[in-house]
C-alpha positions as CSV (number, residue, x, y, z in Angstrom):
1,X,104.5,112.9,114.6
2,X,104.6,109.6,113.6
3,X,102.4,108.2,110.8
4,X,100.7,104.6,109.8
5,X,102.4,103.3,106.7
6,X,100.3,103.0,103.9
7,X,100.7,99.4,103.4
8,X,100.1,98.6,107.1
9,X,97.2,100.9,107.6
10,X,94.2,97.7,107.1
11,X,96.2,95.2,109.4
12,X,97.0,97.6,112.0
13,X,93.5,99.2,112.0
14,X,91.6,96.1,112.8
15,X,94.4,94.9,115.2
16,X,93.8,98.4,117.1
17,X,90.0,97.8,117.0
18,X,90.1,94.5,118.4
19,X,92.3,95.3,121.2
20,X,90.2,98.4,121.9
21,X,86.9,96.4,122.2
22,X,89.0,93.9,124.5
23,X,90.1,96.5,126.8
24,X,86.9,98.8,127.2
25,X,85.7,96.8,130.5
26,X,82.8,95.3,128.5
27,X,81.7,91.6,129.2
28,X,83.7,89.4,126.6
29,X,82.1,88.3,123.2
30,X,82.2,84.6,123.2
31,X,83.1,82.9,120.0
32,X,79.8,81.0,120.4
33,X,78.0,79.4,117.5
34,X,75.0,82.1,116.7
35,X,73.3,83.9,114.0
36,X,75.3,85.4,111.4
37,X,73.9,88.7,110.0
38,X,74.7,88.9,106.6
39,X,73.4,90.1,103.2
40,X,71.3,88.3,101.1
41,X,71.7,88.7,97.4
42,X,68.3,90.8,97.0
43,X,68.6,92.6,100.1
44,X,67.7,95.9,98.0
45,X,64.6,95.1,96.8
46,X,63.1,95.9,99.9
47,X,65.6,97.9,102.1
48,X,66.5,100.3,99.3
49,X,63.7,100.1,96.8
50,X,65.1,103.2,94.9
51,X,68.5,101.1,94.0
52,X,66.2,98.4,93.2
53,X,64.0,100.0,90.6
54,X,67.4,101.4,89.1
55,X,69.0,98.0,88.8
56,X,65.7,96.7,87.6
57,X,65.4,99.6,84.8
58,X,69.3,99.1,83.4
59,X,68.3,95.2,82.9
60,X,65.0,96.0,81.3
61,X,67.0,98.5,79.1
62,X,69.6,95.7,78.2
63,X,66.7,93.4,77.3
64,X,66.8,91.1,80.3
65,X,64.7,90.3,83.3
66,X,67.6,89.0,85.3
67,X,68.2,91.8,88.0
68,X,71.3,90.1,89.4
69,X,72.6,90.4,92.8
70,X,72.2,93.6,94.6
71,X,75.7,95.8,95.5
72,X,77.4,94.9,99.0
73,X,79.1,98.2,99.2
74,X,82.5,98.4,100.2
75,X,84.2,97.6,103.5
76,X,83.9,100.0,106.2
77,X,87.6,100.5,106.9
78,X,88.1,101.9,103.3
79,X,85.2,104.5,103.7
80,X,83.5,103.5,100.7
81,X,81.0,105.7,98.9
82,X,78.2,103.2,99.5
83,X,78.2,101.4,102.8
84,X,75.6,98.5,103.2
85,X,74.9,97.6,106.7
86,X,73.3,94.2,107.5
87,X,70.6,94.0,110.1
88,X,69.0,91.2,111.8
89,X,66.1,89.2,110.2
90,X,67.7,89.7,106.5
91,X,67.0,93.3,106.7
92,X,69.8,95.8,105.8
93,X,70.7,99.9,105.9
94,X,72.2,101.7,103.1
95,X,74.1,104.3,103.5
96,X,75.9,107.1,101.2
97,X,78.9,108.8,102.0
98,X,78.7,112.8,102.4
99,X,82.0,114.7,101.9
100,X,82.6,118.0,103.0
101,X,85.7,119.7,101.8
102,X,88.6,119.8,104.5
103,X,92.2,120.0,104.4
104,X,92.6,120.3,108.0
105,X,90.7,119.0,111.3
106,X,89.8,122.6,112.1
107,X,88.3,123.2,108.7
108,X,84.6,123.8,108.0
109,X,82.4,124.4,105.2
110,X,80.6,127.8,105.4
111,X,77.6,128.4,103.6
112,X,74.2,129.7,103.8
113,X,71.1,127.5,104.5
114,X,67.2,127.2,104.7
115,X,65.2,130.1,103.0
116,X,61.7,131.0,102.8
117,X,59.7,131.1,99.2
118,X,59.2,134.6,97.6
119,X,56.3,136.3,99.2
120,X,56.1,134.0,102.2
121,X,53.7,134.5,105.0
122,X,55.3,136.2,108.1
123,X,55.1,133.0,110.1
124,X,56.6,131.1,106.8
125,X,59.5,133.5,106.9
126,X,60.0,133.3,110.6
127,X,60.1,129.7,110.6
128,X,62.3,128.8,107.8
129,X,64.0,132.0,106.9
130,X,67.8,132.0,105.6
131,X,70.5,132.0,107.7
132,X,74.2,131.3,107.7
133,X,76.2,128.4,109.1
134,X,79.0,126.0,109.1
135,X,79.5,122.1,108.9
136,X,82.1,119.2,108.5
137,X,82.3,115.8,108.8
138,X,84.1,113.4,111.2
139,X,85.5,110.5,109.1
140,X,89.0,111.7,107.9
141,X,89.4,110.8,104.2
142,X,92.4,111.3,102.2
143,X,92.1,113.5,98.9
144,X,90.4,111.3,96.0
145,X,93.6,111.6,94.1
146,X,95.3,109.8,97.2
147,X,93.0,106.8,97.0
148,X,90.2,108.8,99.0
149,X,90.5,106.0,102.0
150,X,90.9,107.0,105.8
151,X,93.6,109.3,106.9
152,X,95.3,107.8,109.7
153,X,96.7,110.4,112.0
154,X,95.2,112.9,109.5
155,X,97.9,112.9,107.0
156,X,97.3,114.5,103.5
157,X,93.5,115.0,104.7
158,X,91.5,116.0,102.0
159,X,87.9,115.4,103.3
160,X,85.7,115.1,106.6
161,X,82.9,113.0,105.8
162,X,79.7,111.4,107.1
163,X,76.9,108.8,106.0
164,X,73.4,109.7,105.4
165,X,70.8,106.7,104.7
166,X,69.8,106.7,101.3
167,X,66.1,106.2,101.8
168,X,63.9,107.3,104.7
169,X,63.9,104.7,107.9
170,X,60.9,102.2,106.7
171,X,58.0,100.6,108.5
172,X,59.8,97.2,107.7
173,X,62.7,98.4,109.5
174,X,61.2,99.8,112.4
175,X,59.8,96.4,113.0
176,X,63.3,95.1,114.3
177,X,62.5,97.7,116.8
178,X,59.1,97.3,117.6
179,X,59.5,93.3,118.0
180,X,62.4,93.3,120.1
181,X,64.8,91.7,117.5
182,X,67.3,94.6,117.7
183,X,67.0,94.7,121.6
184,X,68.3,91.2,121.6
185,X,71.9,92.5,121.3
186,X,72.6,93.5,124.8
187,X,74.9,96.7,125.2
188,X,76.8,94.4,128.0
189,X,78.3,92.5,125.5
190,X,75.9,89.4,125.4
191,X,75.0,87.8,121.8
192,X,71.9,86.2,121.3
193,X,71.3,82.5,120.3
194,X,70.1,81.5,117.0
195,X,66.7,80.4,118.4
196,X,66.2,83.8,120.4
197,X,66.9,85.6,117.0
198,X,64.4,83.3,115.2
199,X,61.7,83.7,117.5
200,X,62.1,87.5,117.4
201,X,62.5,87.8,113.6
202,X,59.2,86.0,112.8
203,X,57.2,89.3,112.6
204,X,59.4,91.0,110.5
205,X,60.0,88.3,108.3
206,X,56.3,87.7,107.9
207,X,55.9,91.4,107.1
208,X,58.8,91.1,104.5
209,X,57.1,88.2,102.9
210,X,53.9,89.8,101.9
211,X,55.7,92.9,100.5
212,X,57.1,94.0,97.2
213,X,59.4,97.1,96.7
214,X,56.8,99.0,95.3
215,X,54.8,98.9,98.8
216,X,57.9,99.7,101.1
217,X,56.5,102.6,103.0
218,X,58.3,105.1,105.3
219,X,57.9,104.7,109.3
220,X,55.5,107.8,110.3
221,X,54.3,108.8,113.3
222,X,57.6,108.9,115.2
223,X,58.1,110.8,118.3
224,X,61.4,112.1,119.5
225,X,61.8,109.3,121.9
226,X,60.7,106.6,119.3
227,X,63.7,108.1,117.2
228,X,66.0,107.7,120.1
229,X,65.1,104.3,121.4
230,X,65.6,103.0,118.0
231,X,68.8,104.5,117.5
232,X,69.8,103.3,121.2
233,X,68.8,99.6,120.2
234,X,70.4,99.8,116.9
235,X,73.6,101.3,118.1
236,X,73.8,98.7,120.8
237,X,73.5,95.9,118.1
238,X,76.0,97.6,115.8
239,X,78.8,97.7,118.6
240,X,78.1,94.1,119.9
241,X,78.0,92.4,116.6
242,X,81.1,94.7,115.4
243,X,83.0,93.1,118.6
244,X,82.1,89.7,117.6
245,X,83.3,90.0,114.4
246,X,86.4,91.5,115.2
247,X,87.1,88.8,117.4
248,X,86.8,86.4,114.4
249,X,88.7,88.5,112.4
250,X,86.4,90.0,110.5
251,X,85.5,93.5,109.6
252,X,83.3,95.5,112.0
253,X,79.9,96.8,110.6
254,X,80.8,100.3,110.4
255,X,83.6,102.6,109.9
256,X,85.9,103.7,112.5
257,X,87.6,107.2,113.4
258,X,91.2,106.7,114.3
259,X,90.7,104.8,117.9
260,X,86.7,105.2,118.0
261,X,84.0,103.5,117.0
262,X,81.3,105.4,114.5
263,X,77.8,105.8,115.7
264,X,74.2,106.3,114.4
265,X,72.3,109.3,115.4
266,X,69.9,111.7,113.6
267,X,71.7,114.5,111.4
268,X,71.4,118.5,112.5
269,X,69.8,120.8,110.2
270,X,72.7,122.0,108.5
271,X,74.2,118.1,107.9
272,X,70.8,117.1,106.3
273,X,70.4,120.1,104.0
274,X,73.9,119.8,102.7
275,X,73.1,116.2,102.1
276,X,69.6,116.7,100.5
277,X,71.3,119.4,98.4
278,X,74.1,116.7,97.1
279,X,77.1,118.0,98.9
280,X,79.3,121.3,98.2
281,X,77.7,122.2,94.8
282,X,74.2,122.4,95.6
283,X,75.1,124.1,98.7
284,X,77.2,126.6,97.1
285,X,74.6,127.3,94.3
286,X,71.4,127.4,96.8
287,X,69.1,125.3,95.1
288,X,65.3,125.0,96.3
289,X,65.2,121.5,95.0
290,X,68.0,119.3,94.6
291,X,69.9,118.2,91.3
292,X,69.6,114.7,89.8
293,X,71.9,112.9,87.5
294,X,70.8,111.0,84.4
295,X,71.5,107.5,83.1
296,X,74.3,109.3,80.9
297,X,75.8,110.9,83.9
298,X,74.7,114.6,83.2
299,X,73.2,116.6,86.3
300,X,69.9,118.5,85.7
301,X,67.3,120.6,87.9
302,X,64.0,118.0,88.1
303,X,60.6,118.7,88.5
304,X,58.8,118.7,91.6
305,X,56.7,115.8,90.6
306,X,60.0,113.7,89.7
307,X,61.5,113.8,93.3
308,X,58.8,114.8,95.8
309,X,55.6,112.3,97.0
310,X,52.8,114.8,97.4
311,X,49.2,114.5,97.6
312,X,47.9,118.1,96.2
313,X,46.9,119.3,99.7
314,X,44.2,116.7,99.9
315,X,42.6,115.8,103.7
316,X,43.0,112.2,102.6
317,X,46.4,112.4,101.5
318,X,48.6,109.7,102.2
319,X,52.4,108.6,102.2
320,X,53.8,106.7,99.1
321,X,56.5,104.2,99.0
322,X,60.1,105.0,99.5
323,X,62.5,105.3,96.7
324,X,59.8,105.5,93.9
325,X,61.1,108.9,92.5
326,X,64.5,110.1,91.3
327,X,67.6,110.5,94.0
328,X,69.5,113.4,94.2
329,X,73.1,113.5,92.7
330,X,74.4,111.8,95.7
331,X,72.1,108.8,95.9
332,X,69.4,109.9,98.4
333,X,65.9,109.7,97.6
334,X,62.8,111.6,99.2
335,X,64.5,114.5,100.8
336,X,61.5,116.5,99.8
337,X,57.8,115.1,100.1
338,X,56.6,111.8,101.8
339,X,57.6,112.0,105.6
340,X,59.1,115.1,107.2
341,X,62.3,114.2,108.6
342,X,63.3,114.8,112.2
343,X,66.7,116.2,113.1
344,X,68.8,116.6,116.1
345,X,68.2,120.0,116.5
346,X,65.8,122.3,118.6
347,X,63.5,124.7,116.9
348,X,64.2,128.4,116.8
349,X,62.9,131.0,114.7
350,X,64.9,133.0,112.2
351,X,65.1,136.8,112.7
352,X,66.5,139.0,109.6
353,X,69.5,140.2,112.1
354,X,70.5,137.6,114.2
355,X,69.8,133.9,115.4
356,X,66.7,134.0,117.7
357,X,67.8,132.8,121.2
358,X,64.4,131.0,122.2
359,X,64.3,126.9,121.5
360,X,61.1,124.7,121.2
361,X,60.9,121.4,120.1
362,X,62.7,119.4,117.4
363,X,63.0,120.5,113.6
364,X,61.3,118.4,111.0
365,X,63.1,119.0,107.7
366,X,62.2,118.5,103.8
367,X,58.1,119.0,104.0
368,X,55.8,115.7,103.8
369,X,53.1,114.5,101.2
370,X,50.8,117.3,102.6
371,X,52.8,120.1,102.5
372,X,51.7,122.6,99.6
373,X,53.7,123.2,96.6
374,X,54.3,126.5,97.0
375,X,56.5,126.3,100.1
376,X,57.8,122.8,100.0
377,X,61.8,122.6,99.0
378,X,65.0,121.8,100.8
379,X,64.4,124.7,103.1
380,X,61.1,123.7,104.5
381,X,61.4,123.6,108.2
382,X,58.6,122.5,110.8
383,X,58.5,122.3,114.8
384,X,57.5,118.8,116.3
385,X,56.9,119.7,120.2
386,X,58.7,117.3,122.2
387,X,55.5,116.5,124.3
388,X,51.8,117.5,124.3
389,X,48.8,117.0,126.6
390,X,48.0,114.1,124.4
391,X,51.5,112.3,125.1
392,X,55.0,112.2,123.0
393,X,54.8,114.8,120.1
394,X,54.4,113.1,117.0
395,X,52.8,113.6,113.5
396,X,51.5,110.9,111.2
397,X,53.8,112.5,108.3
398,X,56.9,112.9,110.6
399,X,59.7,110.2,110.1
400,X,63.5,110.0,110.0
401,X,66.4,109.5,108.2
402,X,69.9,108.0,109.9
403,X,73.0,109.5,109.7
404,X,76.5,107.9,110.6
405,X,79.0,109.9,112.3
406,X,82.0,109.8,114.9
407,X,83.4,111.4,117.7
408,X,85.2,115.1,117.1
409,X,87.7,113.8,119.4
410,X,88.3,110.4,118.9
411,X,90.7,108.0,120.9
412,X,94.2,108.0,119.9
413,X,95.2,105.6,116.9
414,X,98.2,103.5,118.1
415,X,100.0,101.3,115.0
416,X,101.5,99.3,117.6
417,X,98.3,97.8,118.9
418,X,99.6,98.4,122.8
419,X,97.0,100.7,123.6
420,X,94.3,101.3,126.2
421,X,91.0,102.8,125.7
422,X,91.7,106.1,126.8
423,X,94.9,106.7,125.0
424,X,95.4,110.1,124.3
425,X,95.0,111.4,120.7
426,X,98.3,112.8,120.5
427,X,98.3,113.3,116.4
428,X,95.0,115.2,117.2
429,X,96.6,117.9,119.6
430,X,99.7,118.5,117.5
431,X,97.7,118.8,114.4
432,X,95.1,121.0,116.2
433,X,97.8,123.2,117.5
434,X,99.3,123.6,114.1
435,X,96.1,124.8,112.8
436,X,95.3,126.8,115.5
437,X,98.6,128.8,115.0
438,X,98.0,129.0,111.2
439,X,94.2,130.2,111.8
440,X,95.4,132.9,114.1
441,X,98.3,134.2,112.5
442,X,98.5,137.8,111.5
443,X,98.7,138.0,107.6
444,X,99.0,140.7,105.1
445,X,95.5,142.2,105.5
446,X,94.8,145.9,106.4
447,X,95.9,146.7,109.5
448,X,98.1,144.0,109.9
449,X,101.0,145.8,111.3
450,X,98.9,147.4,114.2
451,X,97.7,144.2,115.4
452,X,101.2,142.6,115.4
453,X,102.3,145.5,117.3
454,X,99.4,144.7,119.9
455,X,100.4,141.1,120.2
456,X,104.1,142.0,120.9
457,X,103.2,144.9,123.7
458,X,100.7,142.2,125.2
459,X,103.6,139.5,125.2
460,X,105.8,142.0,127.0
461,X,102.7,143.2,129.2
462,X,102.3,139.4,130.1
463,X,106.4,139.1,131.1
464,X,106.0,142.4,133.5
465,X,103.0,141.3,135.3
466,X,104.3,137.8,135.6
467,X,104.4,138.2,139.4
468,X,101.2,140.0,139.7
469,X,97.7,139.2,140.5
470,X,95.6,136.4,138.8
471,X,93.0,138.9,137.5
472,X,95.4,140.9,135.7
473,X,97.1,137.8,133.9
474,X,93.4,137.0,133.4
475,X,92.8,140.4,131.9
476,X,95.4,140.2,129.4
477,X,94.9,136.6,128.5
478,X,91.2,138.0,127.5
479,X,92.3,140.4,125.2
480,X,95.0,138.3,123.5
481,X,92.0,135.9,123.1
482,X,89.8,138.6,121.6
483,X,93.0,139.3,119.2
484,X,93.0,135.9,118.2
485,X,89.5,135.9,117.4
486,X,89.6,138.5,115.8
487,X,92.5,137.6,113.5
488,X,90.8,134.4,112.8
489,X,87.5,136.0,111.7
490,X,89.6,138.3,109.5
491,X,91.5,135.3,107.7
492,X,88.3,133.3,107.2
493,X,86.8,136.6,105.5
494,X,89.9,136.8,103.2
495,X,89.7,133.5,102.6
496,X,85.8,133.7,101.5
497,X,86.8,136.8,99.3
498,X,90.1,135.0,97.5
499,X,88.0,131.9,97.0
500,X,85.0,133.9,95.1
501,X,87.5,135.6,93.2
502,X,89.2,132.3,92.0
503,X,85.8,130.9,90.8
504,X,84.8,134.0,89.3
505,X,88.2,134.2,87.3
506,X,87.9,130.5,86.6
507,X,84.1,131.2,85.4
508,X,84.9,133.9,83.3
509,X,88.0,132.1,81.6
510,X,85.4,129.3,80.9
511,X,83.1,131.6,79.6
512,X,85.6,133.3,77.2
513,X,86.9,130.2,76.2
514,X,83.6,128.8,75.1
515,X,82.8,132.2,73.4
516,X,85.9,131.8,71.4
517,X,85.0,128.2,70.2
518,X,81.1,129.2,69.4
519,X,82.5,132.1,67.2
520,X,84.4,129.7,65.1
521,X,81.0,127.3,64.7
522,X,79.1,130.6,64.1
523,X,81.5,131.8,61.2
524,X,81.3,128.6,59.8
525,X,77.6,128.1,59.7
526,X,77.6,131.7,58.0
527,X,79.9,130.5,55.4
528,X,77.9,127.5,54.7
529,X,74.9,129.8,54.7
530,X,76.6,131.9,52.0
531,X,77.5,129.0,49.6
532,X,73.7,127.8,50.2
533,X,72.4,131.3,49.0
534,X,74.9,131.6,46.4
535,X,73.9,128.2,44.7
536,X,70.5,127.3,45.5
537,X,68.2,130.7,46.0
538,X,66.9,132.7,43.3
539,X,68.2,135.9,42.2
540,X,65.4,137.7,43.6
541,X,66.0,136.3,47.0
542,X,69.7,136.6,47.2
543,X,69.8,140.0,48.4
544,X,67.3,139.7,51.3
545,X,69.2,136.6,52.6
546,X,72.7,138.0,51.9
547,X,71.7,140.9,54.0
548,X,70.5,138.7,56.8
549,X,74.2,137.1,56.7
550,X,75.7,140.0,56.9
551,X,73.9,141.4,59.9
552,X,74.5,137.9,61.4
553,X,78.1,138.3,61.1
554,X,78.1,141.7,62.5
555,X,76.4,140.4,65.6
556,X,79.1,137.6,66.3
557,X,82.1,140.3,65.7
558,X,80.2,142.0,68.3
559,X,79.9,139.2,70.6
560,X,83.8,138.4,69.8
561,X,84.6,142.2,70.6
562,X,83.2,141.5,74.4
563,X,86.4,139.1,74.8
564,X,88.6,142.5,74.9
565,X,86.6,143.9,77.8
566,X,86.3,140.4,79.6
567,X,90.2,140.1,79.2
568,X,90.6,143.7,81.1
569,X,88.4,142.5,83.9
570,X,89.9,139.1,84.2
571,X,93.4,140.5,84.3
572,X,92.0,142.7,87.4
573,X,91.1,139.7,89.4
574,X,94.5,137.9,88.4
575,X,96.3,141.0,89.7
576,X,94.4,140.8,93.0
577,X,94.9,137.2,93.7
578,X,98.7,137.3,92.3
579,X,99.2,140.1,95.3
580,X,97.4,138.0,97.9
581,X,99.5,135.2,99.9
582,X,100.3,132.9,97.0
583,X,100.1,129.6,99.4
584,X,96.8,130.3,100.5
585,X,95.8,131.0,96.9
586,X,97.2,127.7,96.1
587,X,95.4,125.8,98.6
588,X,91.9,127.5,98.1
589,X,92.4,127.0,94.3
590,X,93.1,123.2,95.0
591,X,89.8,123.1,96.9
592,X,87.9,124.8,94.4
593,X,89.4,122.2,91.6
594,X,88.4,119.2,93.9
595,X,85.0,120.3,94.7
596,X,83.9,120.6,91.0
597,X,85.7,117.6,90.0
598,X,84.0,115.7,92.6
599,X,80.5,117.4,91.7
600,X,81.0,115.8,88.3
601,X,82.0,119.0,86.7
602,X,85.2,117.7,84.6
603,X,85.1,120.5,81.5
604,X,87.3,122.9,83.9
605,X,89.7,120.4,83.6
606,X,89.3,119.4,80.2
607,X,89.7,122.8,78.9
608,X,92.8,123.4,81.2
609,X,91.1,126.3,82.7
610,X,93.0,125.8,86.3
611,X,96.3,125.5,84.3
612,X,95.7,129.0,82.4
613,X,94.5,130.6,85.6
614,X,97.7,129.3,87.5
615,X,100.0,130.5,84.6
616,X,98.6,133.9,84.8
617,X,99.2,134.5,88.2
618,X,102.5,133.4,88.2
619,X,103.3,135.5,85.3
620,X,102.1,138.6,87.4
621,X,103.6,137.8,90.3
622,X,107.2,137.5,88.5
623,X,106.8,140.7,86.0
624,X,104.4,143.0,88.4
625,X,105.3,146.3,86.2
626,X,104.2,144.7,82.7
627,X,101.4,144.7,80.9
628,X,100.0,141.3,80.3
629,X,96.8,142.0,78.4
630,X,98.2,141.1,75.0
631,X,99.5,137.6,76.6
632,X,96.0,136.9,78.4
633,X,94.0,137.3,75.3
634,X,96.0,134.9,73.3
635,X,95.5,132.6,76.5
636,X,92.1,132.7,77.0
637,X,90.7,133.6,73.4
638,X,92.0,130.1,72.2
639,X,90.7,130.3,68.7
640,X,91.6,134.2,68.2
641,X,94.4,133.7,65.6
642,X,92.2,131.3,63.4
643,X,89.2,133.7,63.7
644,X,91.2,136.6,62.8
645,X,92.9,135.0,59.6
646,X,89.9,133.6,58.2
647,X,86.9,136.2,59.1
648,X,88.9,139.0,60.5
649,X,88.2,139.3,64.3
């Protein structure tokens, strides 16, 4: 398999995109003089009010009223964390990258999602009950320690990502659709003249001139058809404008995946919820509300009033301005409350045993300003009929948030630039073949020797019936496929079990290390208390105070005594991990380490938790017949020697 040299990737990426667009069969994009859609310095005031509020707040805290220019985001071919896409008429679209951990193209993130509140009605229970699912992104990224840029040819894959709008689609942005401004960029490749754009933009520009950042409202009352029409014209604009820019030697407006352009669409339910929770950490912790990040960089759970625009259920309840409250940890505003957001999925009921087979209208997520506080949350879910007797199904409190994705099977990437638009993706085929073999490989799990024997018998039987009927061959193939599916399920279940044990062991080591440090602090404070009692207390007060100090000292010693029990528990987990497939354990531990780091949790690395766990597993593998308890006590109870020397335990 050949890969693009890192130093050539940006150049060949643009070259391939240019040639790909030139060879698609579309009408040529002439290098005419025309409107250049660019970002103004203050674009975020009306198109990302939450971002503007944050900039304004920081300026005030610094003692100035000068907010400065809004950020421009990164260039699309680098898959930046923030992507700002210029739109016609001076408008823009602010997107946030959502990362899904993945070391291969067949990897996905398995989690539970949804969930009804405690004591919910039967209707709510079946409308938004908990269920399990998987997801991944479509833009291939390197691990952050390798730069985090695009993974060309799927080499060193660390994430599969997608983009979500940082704000709900607004009335101001939707005016580009209603006025016909976006539709000027025709899908046949024609680019409008400056006069055409100026005429079409008059409505949007007049509207923008009357608004301030605190008055930008979400576009409500959208039907499924409204959303698809908006997406269609937006995608036409992006493709045509990107083609023009590529001909001028500039960057396209949006990222590409290998040899195929990205595109806008509505998110699936699980894509929406994963992003709303703030990525992997929120999805694993199953939060009813998303986490927020403070100015100091710490993460906390907010009050509902800090993140959700609600009207307390009043009949005259109304929508609020977008971005007026705190965003989640990845920068998404208004995922709860304000307008309910359209998704790409059809609505179905949630049975407690299996997914219900019925499909109805489309799914709205996140609740809106009229949703009661008792039921609103990330898991809130409504059905919007596609059509009613009054016409297209719509709700005054229904809106949307745009997603940017790419094809799952993109075209091939050819570093030479000599390519056709239908070039096969050879790298993808080779990578998928290798990953398939890994996925269905028979590993050291219960019953593995019997399944391996069954596979050998099937191979022999297939050879014996090579000249037999097609029906016999198909039956053998069906049995083989069933065995592969079973093996894949076993491997996935074992990976989930190993990952849970790794996290459990790491958490226990972290807790033990923290307790070991706290015990030192507690003892020192008690020493200070003893000195204070001896020097400052009256004689008649001393006996009572000294007794309380002795009792507190005994409680500290009792707590540190628990460490011995914890070490025994950790030792058992480490022994199980040491007995598992070493390569798989190392890979899963690397994933868990990266997930916590990207979520902003650095203490595990600062306290060398992963190093300690890795050394413990290595020691047990090399010396399986030894008792490693004493060694683990020294490793995990890091302040034990100091504590025992000074206070006896």
